[in-house]
C-alpha positions, 0 to 999 in steps of 0.5 A: 201561909201555914194552917191557923190553929183554931178552937171553937167554943160551943163546938157541939152546938149547931154552929160548932158542928157546921164549923167542923164540917167547913174546916174539914173542907179547907186547908187553911185551918187546924182544928185543935179542939173546943169547949162544950158544957154537955157533950163530947165528940169523937176524935176531938179534944173537948173541954168544959171551960175555956180556962181548962182548954187553954191550959193544954191547947195553944190556938192562934184564934178562938171562935165563939158560938156559945152563950153570953155568959162565957164572956167573963171567961175570955176576960181572964184568958191570954190575949188571943184573937177572938171571933164572936158570933154569940148573940143575946148580949145585954148592954152591959155585956157589950160594954165588956166586949169593948173592954175585951177588945182593948187587950186583943183583936175581937171580931164580932157579928150577930150574922156572918153573912157578907150579903147581910152586911151589904143589906145593912149598909143598903138599908141605911142608904135607903132610909136616908133617901126615903125619910118619910117612909115608914119602916118595919122589920120582920125576922124569922128563925127556928123555934129553938132560937132563944133571943128575940128579936135577933141580933141581926134585926137589932143591927138593921134597926140601928142602921135605919136610925129611926124607931122601927118595929121588929116582928119576930117569928120562931117556928119550924127549922127556919135558919134565918130570914130578915126583911126590911119594909119601906112603906110609903102612902102609895108604894112599898120597897122590900129588902130581904135576905134568906139563909138556906144553910148555916154554911154561909155563917161558918164560911163568914166566921172563918173569913173573919178568923183569917182577917183578925189574926193580923189585926191590932187590938180593937173591935171589928165587924163584918163591914170591915170586910166589905169593899164599899 
């Protein structure tokens, strides 16, 4: 298969730079350029908006790790497959995401770790089997992360299908830690995931890009990549 032409929205952010490095290790992708509101990068075509980028570049897939307000820009663009890792969407913005998926394939995840996807499924199964246990979620991230609680923690809480408190920590340079506690009167079960590098999220996003390019219009998630 020929290399997939790809662009990154939020290319100068933490995840954007991680994606650049990860793409450089692979032969499956051809990075055409990206969108950044503040910075430029040497040897890459950087544009200030998605609209300006698409006037010049013709990607097969767009990967977005930017901010929720960029969503409106996608509504006005051609039906190019999207991989979205941006978090902090409001309920209204999630509705717009569903509308967007009616015109193109959209892959969304708050966390592109396959291990976290398995963790969510496992947490749901544990909750079903331990209905009398109290559940708590603890999530920790670097001090500059804007959304609180994290999108991953919210998805974990949804999977538990019960009222679960979420405790958020923002400190240092923590990449990402999520723990689900199942607490009984005389025992406790802990399910925990810790990310040691952002590379796992970049690898997951690129796996999603390979997956989504062949799909019909619709909204897809990490669970669609699992063999369960």
